[in-house]
C-alpha positions in Angstrom: 0.0 0.0 -0.3 2.9 2.0 0.9 4.3 1.8 -2.8 1.1 1.9 -4.4 0.6 5.8 -2.5 4.6 6.5 -3.8 3.7 5.8 -7.2 1.1 8.6 -7.1 3.1 11.2 -5.8 6.8 10.5 -7.9 4.8 9.3 -11.2 1.6 11.7 -11.2 2.0 12.1 -15.0 1.2 8.5 -15.3 -1.2 8.3 -12.4 -3.7 10.8 -13.7 -6.7 9.3 -12.0 -8.0 8.9 -8.4 -6.0 7.0 -6.3 -8.2 3.7 -5.1 -9.0 3.3 -1.6 -7.5 0.0 -0.5 -7.0 0.6 3.2 -10.2 -2.0 3.9 -7.4 -4.6 2.9 -5.9 -4.8 5.9 -9.1 -5.4 8.3 -9.5 -8.6 9.7 -13.1 -8.8 8.5 -13.6 -11.2 5.2 -13.0 -9.4 2.1 -14.0 -9.9 -1.6 -11.1 -8.9 -3.9 -11.3 -8.2 -7.3 -9.1 -7.6 -10.0 -10.1 -6.9 -13.7 -8.4 -6.3 -17.2 -9.9 -3.9 -19.8 -9.2 -2.8 -23.1 -6.2 -2.9 -25.6 -2.7 -2.4 -25.5 -1.4 0.6 -27.7 -0.2 0.1 -31.0 2.7 1.3 -33.1 2.2 3.5 -36.2 4.6 5.0 -38.6 5.2 8.2 -39.4 7.1 9.2 -43.0 9.8 11.7 -43.1 11.9 13.1 -45.3 15.7 14.6 -45.1 16.9 17.2 -47.6 20.4 18.3 -47.0 22.5 21.5 -47.0 26.1 22.2 -46.4 26.9 20.7 -42.8 23.2 20.6 -42.2 20.2 18.3 -42.5 16.7 19.0 -43.0 14.1 16.9 -41.3 10.4 17.4 -42.6 7.3 16.0 -41.9 4.4 16.4 -44.6 0.4 15.9 -44.8 -2.1 15.6 -47.2 -4.5 18.8 -47.5 -7.6 19.3 -48.4 -6.9 19.3 -51.7 -5.1 16.1 -51.8 -1.5 17.5 -52.0 1.3 16.7 -49.4 2.4 20.1 -47.9 4.9 20.3 -45.6 3.7 21.0 -41.7 6.9 20.9 -39.5 10.7 20.6 -39.8 14.2 20.2 -37.6 17.4 21.6 -38.7 20.7 19.4 -37.2 23.8 20.6 -37.9 26.4 17.6 -39.6 29.4 18.3 -40.2 30.7 17.1 -43.3 27.4 16.5 -45.4 27.2 17.9 -48.6 23.9 20.0 -50.1 21.2 18.4 -52.6 20.6 14.8 -50.8 17.0 13.8 -50.4 16.4 10.9 -48.7 12.9 9.3 -47.2 12.4 7.0 -43.6 10.0 6.4 -41.1 9.8 6.9 -37.6 7.1 4.9 -35.1 5.1 6.3 -32.8 2.5 5.4 -30.4 -1.3 5.5 -30.3 -3.3 4.6 -27.5 -6.2 2.3 -28.1 -7.9 2.5 -25.0 -11.0 0.8 -23.9 -14.7 0.3 -24.8 -15.7 0.0 -20.8 -16.3 3.2 -18.7 -17.7 1.5 -15.6 -17.7 -1.7 -13.5 -19.7 -2.9 -11.1 -19.5 -6.1 -8.9 -22.9 -8.0 -8.0 -22.9 -10.6 -5.2 -26.1 -13.0 -5.0 -27.3 -10.2 -7.2 -27.1 -7.3 -5.2 -24.8 -4.6 -6.1 -21.5 -4.4 -3.8 -20.1 -1.3 -5.6 -18.1 -0.4 -8.4 -14.3 -0.8 -9.3 -11.9 1.6 -9.7 -9.0 1.9 -11.9 -5.9 0.9 -10.5 -3.2 1.0 -12.9 -3.5 2.4 -16.4 -1.0 0.3 -18.8 -1.4 2.3 -22.1 0.2 5.0 -20.0 3.1 2.9 -18.3 3.5 1.6 -22.3 3.4 5.4 -23.7 6.1 6.6 -21.0 8.6 3.5 -21.5 8.5 4.4 -25.4 8.9 8.1 -24.9 12.3 7.2 -22.9 13.5 5.2 -26.1 12.3 7.8 -28.3 15.1 10.0 -29.3 17.5 7.2 -28.9 15.2 5.5 -32.0 15.4 9.0 -33.6 19.4 9.2 -33.7 19.7 5.9 -35.0 17.4 6.0 -37.5 18.5 9.5 -38.8 22.0 8.2 -38.7 21.2 5.0 -40.5 19.2 6.9 -42.8 22.0 9.3 -43.8 24.8 6.7 -44.3 22.3 4.3 -46.4 21.6 7.1 -48.1 25.1 8.1 -49.6 26.1 4.9 -50.1 23.3 4.3 -52.2 24.4 7.9 -54.2 27.4 6.8 -54.6 26.7 3.4 -55.7 24.0 5.1 -58.7 26.9 7.7 -59.5 28.9 4.5 -60.4 26.6 2.2 -61.9 25.3 4.8 -64.0 28.6 6.1 -66.1 28.4 4.3 -68.3 25.0 4.4 -68.8 22.6 7.4 -70.9 19.0 8.0 -71.0 16.4 5.5 -70.2 19.1 3.3 -68.6 20.7 5.1 -66.3 17.1 6.5 -65.2 16.1 3.4 -64.7 18.8 2.3 -62.6 19.0 5.0 -60.3 15.4 4.5 -60.0 15.8 0.8 -59.1 18.3 2.0 -56.5 16.3 4.2 -54.9 13.5 2.2 -54.5 15.8 -0.4 -52.9 16.7 1.5 -50.3 13.4 3.3 -49.2 11.9 -0.5 -49.0 14.5 -0.8 -46.7 13.7 2.0 -44.3 10.4 1.1 -42.4 9.6 1.8 -39.0 10.1 -1.0 -36.6 6.4 -1.7 -35.8 6.8 -4.7 -33.3 4.9 -4.4 -30.3 4.1 -6.7 -27.1 0.0 -7.4 -28.2 -0.6 -9.1 -24.8 -0.9 -6.2 -22.3 -4.4 -5.1 -21.5 -5.1 -1.2 -21.0 -6.1 -1.0 -17.9 -6.6 -2.6 -14.4 -9.3 -2.0 -12.2 -9.6 -3.3 -8.6 -11.8 -3.6 -5.6 -12.2 -4.8 -2.3 -16.1 -5.2 -0.3 -16.3 -6.4 3.5 -19.0 -9.5 3.1 -20.2 -11.9 5.9 -18.3 -15.2 5.2 -20.1 -17.7 2.9 -20.6 -18.6 -0.5 -21.3 -16.3 -3.2 -22.5 -15.9 -7.1 -20.3 -13.1 -8.2 -21.2 -11.0 -11.2 -18.9 -8.6 -12.9 -20.9 -6.3 -15.3 -19.0 -4.0 -17.8 -20.9 -0.9 -19.0 -19.8 1.6 -22.0 -19.5 5.5 -22.1 -23.3 5.4 -22.6 -24.3 3.5 -19.5 -25.1 0.2 -21.6 -24.2 -2.8 -20.1 -21.9 -4.4 -22.6 -20.8 -7.4 -21.0 -21.2 -10.1 -18.2 -18.9 -11.9 -16.7 -20.4 -14.7 -14.0 -18.1 -16.4 -12.3 -19.4 -18.7 -10.3 -20.2 -19.7 -6.8 -16.7 -18.4 -4.8 -16.0 -19.5 -0.7 -15.1 -16.4 0.9 -13.3 -17.0 4.6 -12.0 -14.4 7.0 -8.2 -16.3 6.0 -6.3 -15.9 2.6 -6.6 -13.3 -0.1 -10.4 -14.1 -1.8 -8.8 -12.9 -4.9 -11.1 -13.3 -8.1 -10.3 -11.8 -11.7 -12.1 -11.1 -14.6 -11.7 -9.5 -18.4 -13.6 -7.4 -21.2 -10.6 -6.9 -23.3 -12.6 -4.4 -26.0 
């Protein structure tokens, strides 16, 4: 419990929700403890960027399609890069994280058809995944740019050598083939773990020792019941954790 409370203080940008009240777990009374998981982990997608070189500088630009269907410059960065010559143009991709969230906005717990209460968010795994990636992002950015520049310069040199004795269409097609081969290898690494949910909910309820038929109900943002998970008959005693799990990964 102490460590959980420390998390809310030291990492408030991750724990951007109310801390659940778990103090009753320390009571000697019979406790029914629930842990549920909802949603889908964030996905990785690719941004396509472009490098243009000037003398000792590389310009990294991003584009997007305007309402007329044409690509337009939306943002760019300039990086001092000693030794690079002007006039080169390369394409590359960088991955970015996109949260997928969950359709669930409320979870209710029933025992023997009697409402015990609602579960509270304990952990936003999507926030953790997002922040973990952001730590690595600058390194990925630098490594990708460096690789693109090196490969691009090598390909430019190869094109020059291969087309020295070629004229017209032959030289054009050779240069086109080399550029296509380089572009095909510059794809963002979109590998990601697919087995984490987006959220973890928890709750603990004080009950009399005995047998209970437990049902977990998942509700959408409009208050509609979207799923119901009947856990069956469970024995709740004064000893032990009495921990039960459920999930709705959508």
